C-alpha positions as CSV (number, residue, x, y, z in Angstrom):
1,M,-21.8,18.7,10.0
2,A,-25.1,16.9,9.8
3,D,-24.1,13.7,11.7
4,R,-22.3,15.5,14.6
5,H,-24.8,14.7,17.2
6,L,-26.3,11.4,16.1
7,F,-26.3,9.8,19.5
8,S,-27.2,10.7,23.1
9,D,-24.4,10.8,25.7
10,D,-25.8,7.4,27.0
11,D,-25.6,6.0,23.5
12,V,-22.0,7.1,23.0
13,E,-21.0,5.6,26.4
14,G,-22.6,2.3,25.3
15,I,-20.8,2.4,22.0
16,I,-17.5,3.1,23.7
17,S,-18.1,0.3,26.2
18,R,-18.9,-2.1,23.4
19,V,-15.8,-1.3,21.4
20,R,-13.6,-1.8,24.6
21,E,-15.3,-5.1,25.3
22,E,-14.7,-6.3,21.7
23,L,-11.0,-5.2,22.0
24,A,-10.6,-7.2,25.2
25,R,-12.6,-10.2,24.0
26,R,-10.6,-10.5,20.8
27,R,-7.4,-9.5,22.4
28,I,-6.5,-7.0,19.7
29,S,-4.8,-3.7,20.1
30,R,-6.3,-0.3,19.4
31,Q,-3.7,0.0,16.6
32,R,-5.0,-3.2,15.0
33,L,-8.6,-2.1,15.2
34,A,-7.7,1.4,13.8
35,D,-5.9,-0.3,10.9
36,D,-8.7,-2.7,10.2
37,A,-11.3,0.1,10.4
38,R,-9.1,2.4,8.1
39,I,-9.0,5.2,10.7
40,S,-6.1,6.7,12.5
41,V,-5.2,5.4,15.9
42,S,-5.4,9.0,17.1
43,T,-9.1,9.2,16.0
44,L,-9.9,5.9,17.7
45,E,-8.2,7.1,20.9
46,K,-10.1,10.4,20.9
47,V,-13.5,8.8,20.3
48,L,-12.9,6.1,23.0
49,S,-11.8,8.8,25.5
50,G,-14.8,11.0,24.7
51,R,-12.7,13.9,23.4
52,R,-14.2,13.5,19.9
53,T,-17.7,12.5,18.8
54,F,-18.5,9.5,16.7
55,T,-19.2,10.4,13.1
56,L,-21.4,8.0,11.1
57,A,-18.4,7.2,8.9
58,T,-16.2,6.2,11.9
59,L,-19.0,4.2,13.5
60,V,-19.6,2.3,10.2
61,R,-15.9,1.6,9.8
62,L,-15.6,0.3,13.3
63,E,-18.7,-1.9,12.8
64,E,-17.3,-3.4,9.6
65,A,-13.9,-4.0,11.2
66,L,-15.4,-5.7,14.2
67,G,-18.2,-7.4,12.3
68,V,-20.8,-6.3,14.9
69,S,-23.4,-3.6,15.1
70,L,-22.5,-0.9,17.6
71,R,-25.5,1.3,17.1
72,P,-28.1,1.6,19.8
73,G,-31.3,-0.2,19.2
74,R,-29.8,-2.7,16.8
75,P,-28.9,-6.3,17.6
76,S,-25.2,-6.5,18.6
77,G,-24.6,-9.9,17.2
78,P,-22.3,-10.6,14.2
79,K,-23.0,-8.5,11.2
80,R,-23.2,-10.3,7.9
81,R,-20.8,-8.9,5.4
82,S,-22.0,-8.4,1.9
83,T,-20.7,-11.0,-0.6
84,A,-22.0,-9.0,-3.6
85,G,-19.2,-8.8,-6.1
86,S,-17.0,-11.1,-4.0
87,T,-14.7,-13.5,-5.9
88,R,-13.8,-15.6,-2.9
89,C,-14.7,-19.3,-3.1
90,P,-16.5,-20.9,-0.1
């Protein structure tokens, strides 16, 4: 798998920390985050415990669900969601 080792151990610890901070700050459950990110709660539990590595797909889904960048070296502020093709009115 090409994206198996995308991040250093320090990067992974930082990502895990950031996800936990966002969960606490927003007061949402891991189940809710997993549902919003379209991943299983089992996968979320495993990556947050360090028993499974983050794949790029999992990381992107978590970023989209939280609306923030979790990747090292990127600003961690709110991510702008693309409105291309959106039919919602302002």
